[in-house]
Steps between C-alpha positions, in 0.01 A plus 500: 500500500751422227794480740301303758386247241856464362636446852229243576562327165870470584426370849242247384717386209802459729306313766359270231857407406579437868188289553572297188860438604393414854248250368744344253790468739373483857149364470510257208585204725284618791165585343267248345460549124149650524615768744809569289273545196283742699810700593617501137163635388536786747852577376393490134205732553711735708749527212231559238327768699822670612571548130143622448548749783821622339311548175230701675767717663661566163165585344435743783817688400317595179148536645551593867139595567347185351278378783446159343874434500526604863216264590664224293832539681328497837307186408819329382666570835194378689477192278864411567442531873176301503558241227870430536507563873218255563669234286825550693312465828324188376823339381743604772281523808216275387248759613196359325286799604687702235341295220194727460726807474678377187203562264468855633857562388416346164206737463736790574728380219211466255366842596845657462539366147146619418599850620809488281281403204255781572788749534647383169166537321475860622843602372519710187618325184 
């Protein structure tokens, strides 16, 4: 899982850079400010959680059988897809039906960080 999470962290981090650049250069004059802010929120959260996923992958190098870390990494990936993906769909495609999906992604993020906390509390001193 370590390699998979590192690969996914690199992909999600790189695509966050692309989405941010696309928004700043190609969409700034085309999207209304509220939609641009929605897109920026998606980009920001994608960056934060790509870094979190990288951290989980690095922790798994030391504790490869830590189930909580594996669950955390999986939830981070799912959260990026649901939370950030729904915000991108809302901003770029104006698919309003994606609105209820965003909180599910947020719950994945919260749960992932809770798993990281639980894994940390179980580590030896």
